[in-house]
C-alpha positions in Angstrom: -0.2 0.1 0.1 2.8 2.3 0.9 4.6 1.5 -2.4 1.4 2.7 -4.4 1.1 6.0 -2.6 4.7 6.8 -3.1 4.3 5.8 -6.7 1.4 8.0 -7.0 3.2 11.1 -5.3 6.2 10.6 -7.4 4.4 10.5 -10.6 2.4 13.7 -9.4 5.6 15.2 -8.8 7.0 14.5 -12.0 4.0 15.7 -13.9 3.8 18.9 -12.2 7.5 19.9 -13.2 6.6 19.5 -16.9 4.7 21.9 -19.2 1.3 20.8 -20.1 1.2 18.5 -23.0 -1.8 18.2 -25.6 -4.4 16.0 -23.9 -7.8 15.9 -22.5 -8.1 17.7 -19.3 -10.3 14.6 -18.1 -7.5 12.3 -18.5 -7.5 10.9 -14.8 -3.4 11.3 -14.5 -2.4 13.9 -17.0 -5.4 16.2 -16.7 -4.0 17.3 -13.1 -1.8 19.6 -15.3 -4.5 20.9 -17.6 -5.5 20.1 -21.1 -8.1 20.7 -23.5 -12.0 20.5 -23.2 -15.1 21.3 -25.0 -18.8 21.5 -24.0 -21.9 22.3 -26.1 -24.0 25.4 -26.4 -25.5 27.5 -26.5 -27.3 26.9 -29.7 -25.3 25.2 -32.5 -22.0 26.8 -30.6 -19.5 24.8 -29.1 -17.2 26.2 -26.3 -13.7 24.7 -26.5 -10.9 25.5 -24.1 -7.4 24.8 -23.0 -5.7 25.5 -19.6 -2.1 24.6 -18.7 0.4 24.8 -15.8 2.9 27.4 -14.8 5.3 25.9 -17.0 3.6 26.2 -20.4 3.7 29.5 -22.4 0.7 31.6 -23.6 1.5 31.1 -27.2 1.6 27.4 -26.8 -1.7 27.3 -24.8 -3.4 29.5 -27.9 -1.9 27.0 -30.5 -3.3 24.1 -28.5 -6.8 26.0 -28.4 -7.0 26.6 -32.2 -5.9 23.2 -33.0 -8.3 21.8 -30.7 -11.0 23.8 -32.4 -10.2 22.2 -35.7 -10.4 18.9 -34.1 -13.7 19.5 -32.6 -15.1 20.9 -36.3 -13.9 17.6 -37.9 -15.5 15.3 -35.1 -18.7 17.4 -35.8 -18.6 16.6 -39.3 -17.5 20.2 -40.6 -14.8 21.0 -42.9 -14.5 24.7 -41.4 -15.3 26.7 -38.1 -16.0 30.0 -37.3 -13.9 31.5 -34.4 -15.5 33.7 -31.7 -13.3 35.0 -28.7 -16.4 35.3 -26.4 -19.9 34.5 -26.4 -21.0 38.2 -26.9 -18.6 38.2 -30.0 -20.5 35.2 -31.1 -23.9 36.8 -30.9 -23.1 39.5 -32.6 -21.5 37.7 -35.2 -18.1 39.3 -34.7 -15.4 36.6 -36.0 -11.9 36.4 -35.2 -8.9 34.4 -35.5 -7.2 36.1 -32.3 -6.6 33.7 -29.4 -6.7 35.8 -26.1 -4.8 34.0 -23.2 -5.5 35.0 -19.7 -3.6 33.8 -16.6 -5.4 32.2 -13.3 -3.0 32.0 -10.7 0.0 32.2 -13.0 -1.5 29.4 -15.2 -2.4 30.1 -18.7 -6.1 29.2 -19.8 -8.2 30.2 -22.8 -11.2 29.4 -24.5 -13.3 30.2 -27.3 -16.7 29.4 -29.0 -16.8 28.0 -32.3 -19.7 27.4 -34.9 -19.0 24.2 -37.0 -19.6 24.9 -40.8 -19.6 22.4 -43.8 -18.2 24.7 -46.4 -16.0 27.6 -46.5 -17.5 31.1 -45.5 -16.3 34.4 -45.0 -13.7 34.4 -42.2 -14.2 30.6 -41.6 -11.2 28.7 -40.8 -10.5 25.4 -42.5 -10.0 22.5 -40.0 -7.9 20.7 -42.5 -5.6 23.5 -42.9 -5.2 24.3 -39.2 -4.5 20.7 -38.4 -1.9 20.6 -41.2 -0.1 23.7 -40.1 -0.1 23.2 -36.3 -0.2 19.4 -36.4 4.0 19.1 -36.3 3.9 21.6 -33.2 1.0 20.0 -31.5 1.8 16.5 -32.0 5.5 16.0 -33.0 6.7 12.9 -34.4 9.7 11.3 -33.0 12.6 11.5 -35.1 13.5 8.1 -37.0 16.8 6.7 -36.9 19.9 7.8 -34.8 21.6 11.1 -34.4 20.2 14.0 -36.5 
């Protein structure tokens, strides 16, 4: 029993010393350091967010948010999405691509509302293009072979 407790404490310490990676905030172990989340509503909007720990930069959190928005758009069957920085912006149809990242207790966090659409519209972002552009940053593949 003591070994399990010590193992859990050691794992928690290791996770807290690293920058938040790209993963779900609902992950029972990794979610302790932050991660992405999404929830429906209101209406056809989807609220998407990402929070990090104190070791991740605001730019990385913004990148992870935009990447997650593209994933959600594809998951929902859309090829594009319209990005809103807030609910009032969505209500007023003030479209954006700017990602505002705030800090809560020294930990960067952000969210946006998206409207998933099935074809290109003015100021709509292509989910495929966002994933292609940001994929190497968000989900880098390990280099094959030896020393590079």
